[in-house]
C-alpha positions in Angstrom: 144.8 10.8 95.3 148.3 9.7 94.8 148.8 6.1 93.6 152.0 4.7 94.9 153.1 1.0 94.5 155.9 -0.1 96.8 157.6 -2.5 94.3 158.2 -2.3 90.6 154.9 -3.6 89.2 154.6 -6.1 86.4 152.8 -4.3 83.6 151.0 -5.7 80.6 149.2 -3.9 77.9 146.1 -4.9 75.9 147.6 -3.4 72.7 150.9 -2.1 71.3 152.1 1.2 72.6 155.2 3.3 71.7 158.6 2.2 73.1 159.1 3.3 76.7 155.4 3.6 77.5 155.3 0.7 80.0 158.6 1.8 81.6 157.3 5.4 82.1 154.0 4.0 83.7 156.1 1.8 85.9 158.2 4.7 87.1 155.1 6.8 87.7 153.6 4.1 89.9 156.7 3.5 91.9 157.4 7.2 92.5 153.7 8.1 93.1 151.5 9.7 90.6 148.2 11.6 90.7 145.4 9.2 90.0 141.6 9.1 90.0 139.7 5.9 90.7 137.0 5.0 88.1 133.7 5.4 90.0 132.1 2.7 87.9 134.8 0.0 88.1 136.7 -1.3 91.1 140.5 -1.3 90.8 140.5 0.8 87.7 142.3 4.2 87.7 143.3 7.1 85.5 147.0 7.8 86.3 148.4 11.1 85.2 151.9 12.1 84.0 152.8 15.6 82.9 151.5 15.1 79.4 149.5 11.8 79.4 146.7 9.9 81.1 147.0 6.1 81.5 143.9 4.1 82.1 144.9 1.0 84.1 143.5 -1.9 86.1 145.5 -3.0 89.2 144.7 -6.5 90.3 143.9 -6.6 94.0 145.0 -10.3 94.0 148.5 -10.1 92.6 149.2 -6.4 92.0 149.6 -6.9 88.3 148.9 -3.7 86.3 147.1 -3.9 83.0 147.4 -0.8 80.7 144.1 -0.5 78.9 144.3 3.0 77.4 146.6 6.0 76.9 145.7 9.5 75.8 147.4 12.9 75.7 146.3 15.6 78.1 146.6 18.1 75.3 143.4 17.7 73.4 142.3 20.1 70.7 140.2 23.0 72.1 136.8 23.3 70.5 135.6 26.9 70.0 132.0 27.9 69.3 131.2 30.2 66.4 130.3 33.0 68.8 133.7 32.9 70.4 135.5 32.9 67.1 133.4 36.0 65.9 134.3 38.0 69.0 
């Protein structure tokens, strides 16, 4: 699904993130970004950029966005011993 907010959202974060993180998330939401709803939590989403995944809650009452987590899409690849020996 593509998550698209019509207006510039008000974004808050539960912790400190690098400068520009909230601005980048805001841009993604206004332009439309690939997103996956959390099947276990209503109004929670994983929003994807080219390199990162943002875990957010979007309030159905006022549209406020709460950034809960952020991680890089490029995670280390684990290889088994059998693969390394080949």
